[in-house]
C-alpha positions in Angstrom: 233.8 -30.5 288.2 232.5 -27.1 287.2 229.1 -27.0 286.3 227.8 -25.9 282.8 224.7 -24.7 281.7 223.0 -27.9 280.4 222.8 -27.7 276.6 221.2 -30.2 273.9 221.5 -29.6 270.1 219.9 -31.6 267.3 222.8 -32.8 265.4 221.5 -34.4 261.7 222.9 -37.8 260.5 224.4 -37.2 257.3 226.3 -40.7 257.0 225.3 -43.9 254.6 224.6 -46.3 258.3 221.5 -46.6 259.4 220.2 -46.2 263.3 220.8 -49.6 264.3 224.5 -50.1 262.8 225.1 -46.6 264.5 223.8 -48.4 267.5 226.4 -51.3 267.1 229.4 -49.5 266.6 232.4 -49.2 269.4 232.9 -46.1 270.4 236.1 -45.6 268.7 234.3 -46.9 265.3 231.4 -44.3 266.2 234.3 -41.3 266.7 235.9 -42.2 263.3 232.3 -42.3 261.7 231.0 -39.3 263.1 234.6 -37.3 262.0 234.3 -38.6 258.7 230.7 -37.7 258.2 231.2 -34.3 258.7 229.7 -34.6 262.7 232.6 -31.9 263.9 230.9 -28.9 261.7 227.6 -29.6 262.9 228.3 -29.3 266.4 229.6 -25.8 265.5 227.8 -22.8 267.4 226.4 -19.7 265.9 225.0 -16.5 267.8 223.6 -13.4 266.0 226.4 -10.1 265.8 225.1 -8.2 268.9 226.5 -4.9 266.9 223.0 -5.4 265.1 219.8 -4.2 266.4 216.4 -5.9 264.8 213.4 -3.8 264.5 209.9 -4.7 262.2 209.5 -1.5 260.2 206.3 -1.5 258.2 206.0 -5.3 258.4 209.5 -6.1 257.1 212.5 -7.1 259.4 215.3 -4.4 259.6 218.6 -5.1 261.0 220.3 -2.1 261.5 224.4 -1.4 262.5 225.4 0.1 265.5 228.6 0.3 267.4 231.6 -0.1 265.6 230.7 -1.5 262.3 232.1 -1.0 258.9 229.8 0.6 256.7 226.6 2.3 257.2 224.2 -0.5 255.3 221.1 -1.7 256.6 219.8 -5.3 255.8 216.1 -6.3 255.4 215.1 -10.0 256.2 212.1 -11.9 255.3 210.4 -13.6 257.5 212.7 -17.2 257.4 215.3 -15.2 258.1 213.6 -13.0 260.4 212.8 -16.3 262.7 216.2 -17.7 261.9 217.7 -13.9 263.2 215.4 -14.9 266.3 216.7 -18.2 266.7 220.4 -16.8 266.8 219.7 -14.9 270.2 221.1 -17.7 271.4 224.1 -20.1 270.4 223.1 -22.6 268.2 224.1 -25.4 265.7 222.9 -25.2 262.2 221.0 -28.6 262.9 219.0 -26.5 265.7 217.9 -24.2 263.4 217.1 -26.8 261.0 214.8 -28.6 263.4 213.2 -25.1 264.7 212.4 -24.1 261.2 210.8 -27.9 260.2 208.7 -27.5 263.3 207.5 -24.1 262.1 207.8 -23.9 258.4 206.6 -26.3 255.5 209.5 -27.8 253.3 207.5 -29.6 250.2 210.7 -28.8 248.1 213.1 -30.1 250.7 214.9 -26.9 250.0 215.0 -25.3 253.9 217.7 -27.4 254.7 220.1 -26.2 251.9 218.9 -22.7 252.4 219.3 -22.3 255.6 223.5 -24.3 255.4 223.7 -21.0 253.2 222.5 -18.7 255.3 224.6 -19.0 257.5 227.7 -19.4 255.5 226.2 -16.1 254.1 226.1 -14.4 257.6 229.2 -15.2 259.3 231.2 -14.0 256.3 229.0 -11.0 256.1 229.4 -10.9 260.0 225.9 -10.5 260.8 226.2 -14.3 262.6 229.5 -15.0 264.6 230.8 -18.2 265.2 231.0 -18.7 269.0 232.5 -21.9 269.3 
């Protein structure tokens, strides 16, 4: 058997069952439950596109295109986006990003999760972030 680097990812539980109910499911029932409730989506890994160089200029995070990229557009990142960019230097799930951000940022309006999901989705569309698995 080939050794793989150790990897653990936070996977949020978005289904209707309580933890105790999950623990009582058979393997087949748990697999079906996870499939029905978006678990497969939550194990996708994302990583920052290495063709962008992150720099901090005048207190703001800036992504500078390098290599063979279409257009010539620099992107500024606020503090939270810069934090996510830093996290994405290694492959991470959306759940990993949410857990890391919750450990650092207050979220009194409970918007953090939705905003991180939108950030990843938007940055994948623009090519700033790659889906790696």
